[in-house]
KEMIGU-700559 format. One record per atom (N, C-alpha, C, O): residue number from 0; x, y, z; atom name; chain. Coordinates in Angstrom, 2 decimals, always signed. Example, Ala and Ser with C-alpha at 12.3 -4.5 7.8 and 13.67 -1.06 7.14 Angstrom:
<markols>
+-----+---------+---------+---------+------+-----+
! seq !      px !      py !      pz ! atom ! mol !
+-----+---------+---------+---------+------+-----+
!   0 !  +13.19 !   -5.69 !   +7.80 !    N !   A !
!   0 !  +12.30 !   -4.50 !   +7.80 !   CA !   A !
!   0 !  +13.20 !   -3.30 !   +7.80 !    C !   A !
!   0 !  +14.24 !   -3.32 !   +8.46 !    O !   A !
!   1 !  +12.85 !   -2.25 !   +7.08 !    N !   A !
!   1 !  +13.67 !   -1.06 !   +7.14 !   CA !   A !
!   1 !  +12.90 !   +0.03 !   +7.87 !    C !   A !
!   1 !  +13.41 !   +1.14 !   +8.04 !    O !   A !
+-----+---------+---------+---------+------+-----+
</markols>
This chain:
<markols>
+-----+---------+---------+---------+------+-----+
! seq !      px !      py !      pz ! atom ! mol !
+-----+---------+---------+---------+------+-----+
!   0 !   -6.77 !  +23.22 !  -14.53 !    N !   A !
!   0 !   -6.52 !  +23.74 !  -13.02 !   CA !   A !
!   0 !   -5.73 !  +25.08 !  -13.08 !    C !   A !
!   0 !   -5.27 !  +25.67 !  -14.06 !    O !   A !
!   1 !   -5.69 !  +25.36 !  -11.99 !    N !   A !
!   1 !   -5.26 !  +26.85 !  -11.54 !   CA !   A !
!   1 !   -4.14 !  +26.47 !  -10.76 !    C !   A !
!   1 !   -4.02 !  +25.29 !  -10.45 !    O !   A !
!   2 !   -2.90 !  +27.67 !  -10.24 !    N !   A !
!   2 !   -2.16 !  +27.00 !   -9.67 !   CA !   A !
!   2 !   -2.71 !  +28.04 !   -8.14 !    C !   A !
!   2 !   -3.74 !  +28.70 !   -8.28 !    O !   A !
!   3 !   -2.04 !  +28.10 !   -6.94 !    N !   A !
!   3 !   -2.41 !  +28.60 !   -5.83 !   CA !   A !
!   3 !   -2.17 !  +29.75 !   -5.79 !    C !   A !
!   3 !   -2.95 !  +30.38 !   -5.07 !    O !   A !
!   4 !   -1.18 !  +30.50 !   -6.38 !    N !   A !
!   4 !   -0.73 !  +31.91 !   -6.87 !   CA !   A !
!   4 !   -1.75 !  +32.55 !   -7.64 !    C !   A !
!   4 !   -2.03 !  +33.73 !   -7.45 !    O !   A !
!   5 !   -2.28 !  +31.92 !   -8.42 !    N !   A !
!   5 !   -3.52 !  +32.34 !   -9.51 !   CA !   A !
!   5 !   -4.99 !  +32.49 !   -8.70 !    C !   A !
!   5 !   -5.84 !  +33.33 !   -9.01 !    O !   A !
!   6 !   -5.11 !  +31.47 !   -7.56 !    N !   A !
!   6 !   -6.59 !  +31.58 !   -6.72 !   CA !   A !
!   6 !   -6.45 !  +32.81 !   -5.97 !    C !   A !
!   6 !   -7.37 !  +33.63 !   -5.87 !    O !   A !
!   7 !   -5.16 !  +32.98 !   -5.38 !    N !   A !
!   7 !   -4.86 !  +34.39 !   -4.45 !   CA !   A !
!   7 !   -5.09 !  +35.68 !   -5.24 !    C !   A !
!   7 !   -5.49 !  +36.73 !   -4.74 !    O !   A !
!   8 !   -4.76 !  +35.47 !   -6.70 !    N !   A !
!   8 !   -4.63 !  +36.80 !   -7.27 !   CA !   A !
!   8 !   -5.71 !  +37.24 !   -7.81 !    C !   A !
!   8 !   -5.80 !  +38.38 !   -8.26 !    O !   A !
!   9 !   -7.26 !  +35.81 !   -7.83 !    N !   A !
!   9 !   -8.62 !  +36.01 !   -7.90 !   CA !   A !
!   9 !   -9.31 !  +36.73 !   -6.98 !    C !   A !
!   9 !   -9.98 !  +37.76 !   -7.12 !    O !   A !
!  10 !   -8.96 !  +35.82 !   -5.65 !    N !   A !
!  10 !   -9.50 !  +36.50 !   -4.30 !   CA !   A !
!  10 !   -9.15 !  +37.91 !   -4.02 !    C !   A !
!  10 !  -10.04 !  +38.62 !   -3.53 !    O !   A !
!  11 !   -7.83 !  +38.49 !   -4.31 !    N !   A !
!  11 !   -7.57 !  +39.57 !   -4.18 !   CA !   A !
!  11 !   -8.17 !  +40.78 !   -5.18 !    C !   A !
!  11 !   -8.43 !  +41.90 !   -4.76 !    O !   A !
!  12 !   -8.32 !  +40.42 !   -6.40 !    N !   A !
!  12 !   -9.19 !  +40.91 !   -7.38 !   CA !   A !
!  12 !  -10.35 !  +41.09 !   -7.39 !    C !   A !
!  12 !  -10.77 !  +41.98 !   -8.13 !    O !   A !
!  13 !  -11.57 !  +40.09 !   -6.35 !    N !   A !
!  13 !  -12.76 !  +40.46 !   -6.11 !   CA !   A !
!  13 !  -12.57 !  +41.30 !   -5.04 !    C !   A !
!  13 !  -13.36 !  +42.24 !   -5.00 !    O !   A !
!  14 !  -11.70 !  +41.22 !   -4.10 !    N !   A !
!  14 !  -12.07 !  +41.88 !   -2.86 !   CA !   A !
!  14 !  -11.78 !  +43.17 !   -2.93 !    C !   A !
!  14 !  -12.43 !  +43.93 !   -2.22 !    O !   A !
!  15 !  -10.49 !  +43.85 !   -4.00 !    N !   A !
!  15 !  -10.39 !  +45.01 !   -4.30 !   CA !   A !
!  15 !  -11.13 !  +45.81 !   -5.25 !    C !   A !
!  15 !  -11.01 !  +47.02 !   -5.41 !    O !   A !
!  16 !  -11.88 !  +45.03 !   -5.85 !    N !   A !
!  16 !  -12.69 !  +45.47 !   -7.02 !   CA !   A !
!  16 !  -13.61 !  +46.91 !   -7.12 !    C !   A !
!  16 !  -13.65 !  +47.83 !   -7.93 !    O !   A !
!  17 !  -14.39 !  +46.57 !   -5.75 !    N !   A !
!  17 !  -15.09 !  +47.93 !   -5.36 !   CA !   A !
!  17 !  -14.58 !  +48.76 !   -4.92 !    C !   A !
!  17 !  -15.39 !  +49.58 !   -4.49 !    O !   A !
!  18 !  -13.15 !  +49.16 !   -4.71 !    N !   A !
!  18 !  -12.43 !  +49.94 !   -4.47 !   CA !   A !
!  18 !  -12.03 !  +50.61 !   -5.74 !    C !   A !
!  18 !  -12.13 !  +51.82 !   -5.93 !    O !   A !
!  19 !  -11.51 !  +49.66 !   -6.68 !    N !   A !
!  19 !  -11.16 !  +50.34 !   -7.98 !   CA !   A !
!  19 !  -12.22 !  +51.02 !   -8.76 !    C !   A !
!  19 !  -11.87 !  +52.00 !   -9.42 !    O !   A !
!  20 !  -13.74 !  +50.55 !   -8.80 !    N !   A !
!  20 !  -14.48 !  +50.96 !   -9.59 !   CA !   A !
!  20 !  -15.11 !  +52.42 !   -8.67 !    C !   A !
!  20 !  -16.17 !  +52.90 !   -9.09 !    O !   A !
!  21 !  -14.57 !  +52.92 !   -7.70 !    N !   A !
!  21 !  -14.96 !  +54.07 !   -6.92 !   CA !   A !
!  21 !  -16.25 !  +53.79 !   -6.38 !    C !   A !
!  21 !  -17.06 !  +54.70 !   -6.58 !    O !   A !
!  22 !  -16.75 !  +52.60 !   -5.65 !    N !   A !
!  22 !  -18.04 !  +52.44 !   -5.11 !   CA !   A !
!  22 !  -17.52 !  +52.43 !   -3.28 !    C !   A !
!  22 !  -18.47 !  +52.51 !   -2.51 !    O !   A !
!  23 !  -16.33 !  +52.34 !   -2.72 !    N !   A !
!  23 !  -15.98 !  +52.64 !   -1.83 !   CA !   A !
!  23 !  -14.64 !  +53.02 !   -1.24 !    C !   A !
!  23 !  -13.66 !  +52.52 !   -1.78 !    O !   A !
!  24 !  -14.47 !  +53.74 !   -0.30 !    N !   A !
!  24 !  -12.82 !  +54.33 !   +0.03 !   CA !   A !
!  24 !  -11.95 !  +52.85 !   +0.39 !    C !   A !
!  24 !  -10.82 !  +52.62 !   -0.07 !    O !   A !
!  25 !  -12.45 !  +52.21 !   +0.99 !    N !   A !
!  25 !  -11.73 !  +50.99 !   +1.40 !   CA !   A !
!  25 !  -12.50 !  +49.63 !   +0.89 !    C !   A !
!  25 !  -13.67 !  +49.61 !   +0.50 !    O !   A !
!  26 !  -11.72 !  +48.61 !   +0.96 !    N !   A !
!  26 !  -12.25 !  +47.57 !   +0.64 !   CA !   A !
!  26 !  -13.14 !  +46.91 !   +1.41 !    C !   A !
!  26 !  -14.06 !  +46.21 !   +1.01 !    O !   A !
!  27 !  -12.80 !  +47.18 !   +2.69 !    N !   A !
!  27 !  -13.72 !  +46.61 !   +3.82 !   CA !   A !
!  27 !  -14.96 !  +47.09 !   +4.07 !    C !   A !
!  27 !  -15.76 !  +46.47 !   +4.77 !    O !   A !
!  28 !  -15.27 !  +48.47 !   +3.42 !    N !   A !
!  28 !  -16.32 !  +49.15 !   +3.33 !   CA !   A !
!  28 !  -17.54 !  +48.47 !   +2.30 !    C !   A !
!  28 !  -18.74 !  +48.74 !   +2.29 !    O !   A !
!  29 !  -16.95 !  +47.71 !   +1.65 !    N !   A !
!  29 !  -18.04 !  +47.26 !   +0.70 !   CA !   A !
!  29 !  -18.84 !  +45.69 !   +1.56 !    C !   A !
!  29 !  -18.28 !  +44.61 !   +1.75 !    O !   A !
!  30 !  -19.98 !  +46.01 !   +1.85 !    N !   A !
!  30 !  -20.91 !  +44.96 !   +2.69 !   CA !   A !
!  30 !  -20.55 !  +43.49 !   +2.17 !    C !   A !
!  30 !  -20.20 !  +42.59 !   +2.92 !    O !   A !
!  31 !  -20.71 !  +43.36 !   +0.58 !    N !   A !
!  31 !  -20.63 !  +42.21 !   +0.33 !   CA !   A !
!  31 !  -19.63 !  +41.41 !   +0.32 !    C !   A !
!  31 !  -19.76 !  +40.19 !   +0.25 !    O !   A !
!  32 !  -18.32 !  +42.11 !   +0.41 !    N !   A !
!  32 !  -17.15 !  +41.50 !   -0.11 !   CA !   A !
!  32 !  -16.87 !  +40.28 !   +1.21 !    C !   A !
!  32 !  -17.27 !  +40.31 !   +2.37 !    O !   A !
!  33 !  -15.99 !  +39.21 !   +0.45 !    N !   A !
!  33 !  -15.54 !  +38.26 !   +1.37 !   CA !   A !
!  33 !  -14.42 !  +38.55 !   +2.27 !    C !   A !
!  33 !  -13.92 !  +37.77 !   +3.08 !    O !   A !
!  34 !  -14.14 !  +39.57 !   +2.06 !    N !   A !
!  34 !  -12.63 !  +40.24 !   +3.05 !   CA !   A !
!  34 !  -13.04 !  +40.19 !   +4.42 !    C !   A !
!  34 !  -12.25 !  +39.75 !   +5.27 !    O !   A !
!  35 !  -14.36 !  +40.66 !   +4.79 !    N !   A !
!  35 !  -14.90 !  +40.22 !   +6.26 !   CA !   A !
!  35 !  -14.73 !  +38.97 !   +6.64 !    C !   A !
!  35 !  -14.20 !  +38.74 !   +7.72 !    O !   A !
!  36 !  -15.11 !  +38.05 !   +5.91 !    N !   A !
!  36 !  -15.01 !  +36.54 !   +6.75 !   CA !   A !
!  36 !  -13.31 !  +36.04 !   +6.61 !    C !   A !
!  36 !  -12.82 !  +35.13 !   +7.27 !    O !   A !
!  37 !  -12.58 !  +36.87 !   +5.62 !    N !   A !
!  37 !  -10.76 !  +36.42 !   +5.77 !   CA !   A !
!  37 !  -10.77 !  +37.27 !   +7.05 !    C !   A !
!  37 !  -10.27 !  +36.68 !   +8.01 !    O !   A !
!  38 !  -11.17 !  +38.39 !   +7.27 !    N !   A !
!  38 !  -10.42 !  +38.95 !   +8.45 !   CA !   A !
!  38 !  -11.14 !  +38.55 !   +9.81 !    C !   A !
!  38 !  -10.59 !  +38.82 !  +10.88 !    O !   A !
!  39 !  -12.24 !  +37.99 !   +9.77 !    N !   A !
!  39 !  -12.74 !  +37.25 !  +11.30 !   CA !   A !
!  39 !  -13.62 !  +38.29 !  +11.56 !    C !   A !
!  39 !  -13.81 !  +38.58 !  +12.74 !    O !   A !
!  40 !  -14.43 !  +39.16 !  +10.35 !    N !   A !
!  40 !  -15.19 !  +40.34 !  +11.11 !   CA !   A !
!  40 !  -16.62 !  +40.21 !  +10.63 !    C !   A !
!  40 !  -17.26 !  +41.26 !  +10.67 !    O !   A !
!  41 !  -17.44 !  +38.82 !  +10.06 !    N !   A !
!  41 !  -18.51 !  +38.44 !   +9.44 !   CA !   A !
!  41 !  -19.43 !  +38.56 !  +10.84 !    C !   A !
!  41 !  -19.13 !  +38.00 !  +11.89 !    O !   A !
!  42 !  -20.57 !  +39.36 !  +10.65 !    N !   A !
!  42 !  -21.36 !  +39.86 !  +11.53 !   CA !   A !
!  42 !  -21.27 !  +41.17 !  +12.21 !    C !   A !
!  42 !  -22.20 !  +41.60 !  +12.88 !    O !   A !
!  43 !  -19.86 !  +41.99 !  +11.99 !    N !   A !
!  43 !  -19.65 !  +43.05 !  +12.61 !   CA !   A !
!  43 !  -19.49 !  +44.06 !  +12.05 !    C !   A !
!  43 !  -18.52 !  +44.77 !  +12.32 !    O !   A !
!  44 !  -20.68 !  +44.50 !  +10.85 !    N !   A !
!  44 !  -20.69 !  +45.33 !  +10.01 !   CA !   A !
!  44 !  -21.30 !  +46.49 !  +10.58 !    C !   A !
!  44 !  -22.11 !  +46.31 !  +11.49 !    O !   A !
!  45 !  -20.99 !  +47.96 !  +10.09 !    N !   A !
!  45 !  -21.83 !  +48.89 !  +10.61 !   CA !   A !
!  45 !  -23.29 !  +48.77 !   +9.91 !    C !   A !
!  45 !  -23.47 !  +48.64 !   +8.70 !    O !   A !
!  46 !  -24.30 !  +48.83 !  +10.94 !    N !   A !
!  46 !  -25.69 !  +48.93 !  +10.41 !   CA !   A !
!  46 !  -26.66 !  +47.56 !  +10.33 !    C !   A !
!  46 !  -27.79 !  +47.36 !   +9.86 !    O !   A !
!  47 !  -25.49 !  +46.57 !  +11.12 !    N !   A !
!  47 !  -26.07 !  +45.16 !  +10.79 !   CA !   A !
!  47 !  -26.35 !  +44.69 !   +9.44 !    C !   A !
!  47 !  -25.90 !  +45.29 !   +8.46 !    O !   A !
!  48 !  -26.98 !  +43.78 !   +9.36 !    N !   A !
!  48 !  -27.33 !  +43.12 !   +7.84 !   CA !   A !
!  48 !  -26.52 !  +42.11 !   +7.83 !    C !   A !
!  48 !  -25.83 !  +41.79 !   +8.79 !    O !   A !
!  49 !  -26.53 !  +41.48 !   +6.64 !    N !   A !
!  49 !  -26.27 !  +40.08 !   +6.51 !   CA !   A !
!  49 !  -24.47 !  +40.38 !   +5.62 !    C !   A !
!  49 !  -24.22 !  +41.36 !   +4.91 !    O !   A !
!  50 !  -23.70 !  +39.49 !   +5.87 !    N !   A !
!  50 !  -22.66 !  +39.36 !   +5.50 !   CA !   A !
!  50 !  -22.30 !  +38.16 !   +4.28 !    C !   A !
!  50 !  -23.11 !  +37.23 !   +4.32 !    O !   A !
!  51 !  -21.43 !  +38.04 !   +3.42 !    N !   A !
!  51 !  -20.84 !  +37.19 !   +2.82 !   CA !   A !
!  51 !  -19.80 !  +36.18 !   +3.51 !    C !   A !
!  51 !  -18.66 !  +36.47 !   +3.87 !    O !   A !
!  52 !  -20.49 !  +34.80 !   +3.65 !    N !   A !
!  52 !  -19.61 !  +33.86 !   +4.51 !   CA !   A !
!  52 !  -18.94 !  +33.18 !   +3.21 !    C !   A !
!  52 !  -19.51 !  +33.44 !   +2.15 !    O !   A !
!  53 !  -17.86 !  +32.38 !   +3.16 !    N !   A !
!  53 !  -17.29 !  +31.78 !   +2.55 !   CA !   A !
!  53 !  -16.75 !  +30.58 !   +2.88 !    C !   A !
!  53 !  -16.46 !  +30.40 !   +4.06 !    O !   A !
!  54 !  -16.53 !  +29.55 !   +1.95 !    N !   A !
!  54 !  -16.00 !  +28.36 !   +2.60 !   CA !   A !
!  54 !  -14.44 !  +28.23 !   +2.70 !    C !   A !
!  54 !  -14.00 !  +28.53 !   +1.59 !    O !   A !
!  55 !  -13.65 !  +27.99 !   +3.35 !    N !   A !
!  55 !  -12.34 !  +27.85 !   +3.09 !   CA !   A !
!  55 !  -11.98 !  +26.28 !   +2.67 !    C !   A !
!  55 !  -12.45 !  +25.17 !   +2.91 !    O !   A !
!  56 !  -10.86 !  +26.86 !   +1.91 !    N !   A !
!  56 !  -10.28 !  +25.49 !   +1.00 !   CA !   A !
!  56 !   -8.30 !  +25.46 !   +1.65 !    C !   A !
!  56 !   -7.46 !  +26.35 !   +1.81 !    O !   A !
!  57 !   -8.28 !  +24.11 !   +1.84 !    N !   A !
!  57 !   -6.65 !  +24.00 !   +2.42 !   CA !   A !
!  57 !   -5.75 !  +24.01 !   +1.02 !    C !   A !
!  57 !   -5.82 !  +23.16 !   +0.13 !    O !   A !
!  58 !   -5.16 !  +24.81 !   +1.03 !    N !   A !
!  58 !   -4.04 !  +25.31 !   -0.18 !   CA !   A !
!  58 !   -2.74 !  +24.64 !   +0.51 !    C !   A !
!  58 !   -2.37 !  +24.67 !   +1.68 !    O !   A !
!  59 !   -2.18 !  +24.04 !   -0.63 !    N !   A !
!  59 !   -0.43 !  +23.92 !   -0.53 !   CA !   A !
!  59 !   +0.21 !  +25.06 !   -0.18 !    C !   A !
!  59 !   -0.54 !  +26.02 !   -0.31 !    O !   A !
!  60 !   +1.25 !  +25.33 !   +0.21 !    N !   A !
!  60 !   +1.84 !  +26.20 !   +0.72 !   CA !   A !
!  60 !   +2.68 !  +26.78 !   -0.41 !    C !   A !
!  60 !   +2.95 !  +27.98 !   -0.38 !    O !   A !
!  61 !   +3.18 !  +25.83 !   -1.61 !    N !   A !
!  61 !   +3.74 !  +26.05 !   -2.82 !   CA !   A !
!  61 !   +3.08 !  +26.74 !   -3.50 !    C !   A !
!  61 !   +2.04 !  +26.34 !   -4.02 !    O !   A !
!  62 !   +3.55 !  +27.99 !   -3.63 !    N !   A !
!  62 !   +2.47 !  +28.99 !   -4.75 !   CA !   A !
!  62 !   +2.23 !  +28.32 !   -6.18 !    C !   A !
!  62 !   +1.32 !  +28.81 !   -6.86 !    O !   A !
!  63 !   +3.01 !  +27.17 !   -6.73 !    N !   A !
!  63 !   +3.06 !  +26.84 !   -8.04 !   CA !   A !
!  63 !   +2.21 !  +25.79 !   -8.24 !    C !   A !
!  63 !   +1.71 !  +25.44 !   -9.31 !    O !   A !
!  64 !   +2.03 !  +25.18 !   -6.91 !    N !   A !
!  64 !   +1.15 !  +24.20 !   -6.62 !   CA !   A !
!  64 !   +0.09 !  +24.04 !   -7.51 !    C !   A !
!  64 !   -0.64 !  +25.04 !   -7.45 !    O !   A !
!  65 !   -0.36 !  +23.09 !   -8.44 !    N !   A !
!  65 !   -2.03 !  +22.89 !   -9.25 !   CA !   A !
!  65 !   -2.97 !  +22.63 !   -8.23 !    C !   A !
!  65 !   -2.83 !  +21.80 !   -7.34 !    O !   A !
!  66 !   -4.01 !  +23.43 !   -8.42 !    N !   A !
!  66 !   -5.13 !  +23.38 !   -7.31 !   CA !   A !
!  66 !   -6.54 !  +22.89 !   -8.56 !    C !   A !
!  66 !   -7.69 !  +22.71 !   -8.17 !    O !   A !
+-----+---------+---------+---------+------+-----+
</markols>
């Protein structure tokens, strides 16, 4: 089992990794990032194309809670 904090750390890593690898200048430039869904911009990307839809889970407010 993981904690809510660990979940958020993993999501952040996935969304920022293309930037750290030098593939884009901003995380939101990565077409396949889930950041578009979290920001409510799915389907609004330049040049059209598809975007990655993510399923949401309800997380406890307590960052130390196990999930």
